[in-house]
C-alpha positions as CSV (number, residue, x, y, z in Angstrom):
1,M,87.0,61.9,90.7
2,R,84.8,58.9,90.3
3,L,82.6,57.8,87.4
4,F,79.4,59.2,88.8
5,D,81.1,62.5,89.6
6,V,81.6,63.0,85.9
7,F,77.8,62.7,85.3
8,L,77.0,64.8,88.3
9,K,79.3,67.6,87.0
10,I,77.7,67.5,83.6
11,I,74.2,67.6,85.1
12,K,75.1,70.5,87.2
13,A,77.0,72.4,84.4
14,F,74.1,72.3,82.0
15,H,71.3,72.7,84.7
16,L,69.6,69.5,83.5
17,V,67.6,69.2,86.8
18,S,66.5,71.7,89.4
19,S,68.7,72.5,92.4
20,D,66.5,70.4,94.7
21,E,66.6,67.4,92.4
22,F,70.3,67.8,92.0
23,Q,70.9,67.8,95.7
24,E,68.7,64.7,96.1
25,L,70.5,62.9,93.3
26,K,73.9,63.8,94.7
27,A,72.9,62.4,98.1
28,D,71.6,59.3,96.5
29,V,74.8,58.8,94.6
30,K,76.9,59.3,97.7
31,T,74.8,56.7,99.6
32,W,75.0,54.2,96.7
33,E,78.8,54.7,96.4
34,E,79.3,54.0,100.1
35,D,78.1,50.4,99.5
36,A,79.9,50.1,96.2
37,K,83.0,48.2,97.2
38,E,84.8,45.2,95.8
39,G,83.3,42.1,97.3
40,S,79.8,43.5,97.4
41,E,77.0,41.0,96.7
42,D,75.5,43.4,94.1
43,K,77.5,42.7,91.0
44,I,77.2,46.3,89.7
45,K,78.5,47.7,93.1
46,H,81.3,45.1,93.1
47,L,82.3,46.1,89.5
48,Y,82.1,49.9,90.4
49,G,84.2,49.3,93.6
50,K,86.8,47.2,91.7
51,M,87.0,49.8,88.9
52,H,87.8,52.6,91.4
53,K,90.2,50.6,93.5
54,G,93.3,51.5,91.6
55,V,94.9,54.7,90.4
56,F,94.2,54.1,86.7
57,T,90.5,55.0,86.8
58,R,91.2,58.1,88.9
59,L,93.7,59.3,86.3
60,L,91.3,58.7,83.4
61,M,88.2,60.3,84.9
62,P,89.2,64.0,84.4
63,I,90.0,63.1,80.7
64,F,86.7,61.3,80.4
65,Y,85.0,64.3,81.9
66,F,86.6,66.6,79.3
67,F,85.4,64.4,76.4
68,M,81.9,63.9,77.8
69,L,81.6,67.7,78.4
70,R,82.6,68.3,74.8
71,Q,80.1,65.8,73.5
72,V,77.3,67.2,75.6
73,T,78.2,70.7,74.5
74,S,78.1,69.8,70.9
75,I,74.7,68.3,71.4
76,M,73.4,71.3,73.2
77,N,74.9,73.8,70.7
78,P,74.4,72.2,67.2
79,E,76.6,73.0,64.2
80,T,77.3,76.7,63.6
81,G,78.5,78.5,60.5
82,E,78.7,77.4,56.9
83,E,81.7,75.1,57.5
84,G,79.8,73.1,60.0
85,E,82.3,73.7,62.7
86,R,81.3,72.8,66.2
87,G,82.2,75.1,69.1
88,L,83.2,73.9,72.5
89,Y,81.4,76.8,74.2
């Protein structure tokens, strides 16, 4: 899982864009990631490629996804109950 995959999964899970827009966004991300390699002239692409080169980022992305999903869920479903507890779902 790559960094942009986390954002794509959240966008899809919460239906933040239409299906057509999502497919276009997914294709754009795939095209952009193909050029995002270490040594790229674009500094952002170079950093993205370097960040995903090792195993460390790949191990952290599912955990990052979990925390991002929880944050977005808490935003989409504000506090419930008198105690102010936030539900994950």
